[in-house]
Each structure stands twice: as C-alpha cells, then as structure tokens.
N, C-alpha and C positions, 0 to 999 in steps of 0.2 A: 503494500500500500505506498500510496504518496504522505508525504510529510507536511501537515499545515500546523501553522501558528493562528488559530483563531482569536484567542484573548490578544496575541501579539499585534493580529493586525487590526481588530477595534479599537485598541488603544492608541493604535498609530492614526487611524482616521479622524477619530475626536480628536486627538492632537493637532491633526492638519486643520482641522476649522479651526480650533483655537488659533493656531499661527496665522493663519490667512487673515483671519480678524485681527489678530496684534498689528499683521504687518501693514494692513491697509490702515489700521489707526496711526500707527507709529509715522507711515508715511504721510500721512493727513497731518499730523502734528508737527513733523519737520518742514513740508512745505511753508506752512503758516509762522515756525521759526526762524528759517530760512530769509521768507519776506520781511519778516519786521527786522532784522540783524542786516538786511540787505545784502545777504548771502556771506554774511562774515562767517555765520557756523553752518556750515553743509554738510547734514548726513543725511541726506535724501536718499543718496545711493546705496548708505546701509540697509535703509527701512525697504528700499523696493528688493534691493539683490538678495541680502541675506532675512530679511523680515518674512517676506513674501517666499522667497525663495527655500525657507525652511520648511514650510508649510507644504512647498510643492514636492521637494524630497524626502518628506516624510511621508507623503500619501503614497509616493513610486514606492517607498518602501514598504508601507501598509498592503500596498496591492501585491506585492510581491512575494510576501508573505505565506498566500494561499499555496504559491507554487514551488518557491525556494527562500525558503524562511532564513537559512542563513546571509544571502544578500540583502533580502530583506532588513533584518536585523542590522546589519551593516550601514545601510542607506539611513535607517533611523536614528542610529548611533551619528552621523554626520549632522544630521537634522539638529541636534543635540546639542554638537559643536558651534553651528552656523548659531543658533537661538543663543547662546550662550554669547557668542560675538555680538551678537546685536543686542543684548541685555547691558553689557560691559559698556559699548560703545555710545549707547541712547539712553536708555532709561529702563529700570526694572519694572516693565509693566506687568500685569495679574496675568495677561492672558498670553504672554510669551512662556512666563516661567509656568503656568498650565501645562502649556503644550510641550515643554522640556523635560518636564517630568514624566509627561505621559508619553513623548519618543523614548524617552530612558529606560522607563519600563517595559513597554512595548519591546524594544529593540535587545532588552537582557531576556524578556521570556521568548522570543525569537530563537535565542540560543538554546534553549532549554527544551527543544521538542524532541520527541525520539517518535522511531519510525513506528507506525502501526504492526504489531504482527498478525492482528486476525485477517 
C-alpha cells in the first residue's frame, strides 16, 4: 500500500490558508508604511515573496503529503523557514505564527508515516 500523511496534509492546508491571509495582510501594511515613509522602509518584497510564498510552498507540500510524504514534509519545513524570516524581517503577526506552527507540526508528522501492511 502507499504511504499517506493525512494529518500532516490537513495541518499543512490549514497552515497555508493562515500564511496566505497573513502574507496579504503584511503586504497591505508594508504598502502603507512604504507610502507613508516615502519608500524609506521598503519590506514589501518580503511580504509578497516570502509571506505569500510560504503559503504556496506549504500548500504544495501539503498536497504532496498524499503521494510522497517525505517530499511534502521537506516543503512544509521550507515554508516554516520562510515564515520565520518574514516574522523576523517584518512583524510577528499572529496568522504567520499560527501558520509556521502548523507547518512545523505537519512537516514533522509527514516524516512519521509508516507503510500500510494490510
């Protein structure tokens, strides 16, 4: 039988939703701050590339958990690193924190999958 990581996939999908929402929120706030400061503080690229990108990478990893759990787990752990970088660069936003916790748990669960014997 094939290996599946359903709990890791579910946590990854929920984490991806939080990361995309947080990425869009951070991008909106970064645009406002960049406009107010006249472009002096411009972390908009981090919000778009890393914030929303962590959600996309985590979602791809969560989808791959159904067929290839090891690769899906690695992608979710990459999404954790991306979310941590966003949090350090910009602001410790609650949705990004929730997303990186869910990605971390989902990524670890993906490595704990055993092959079905039946």
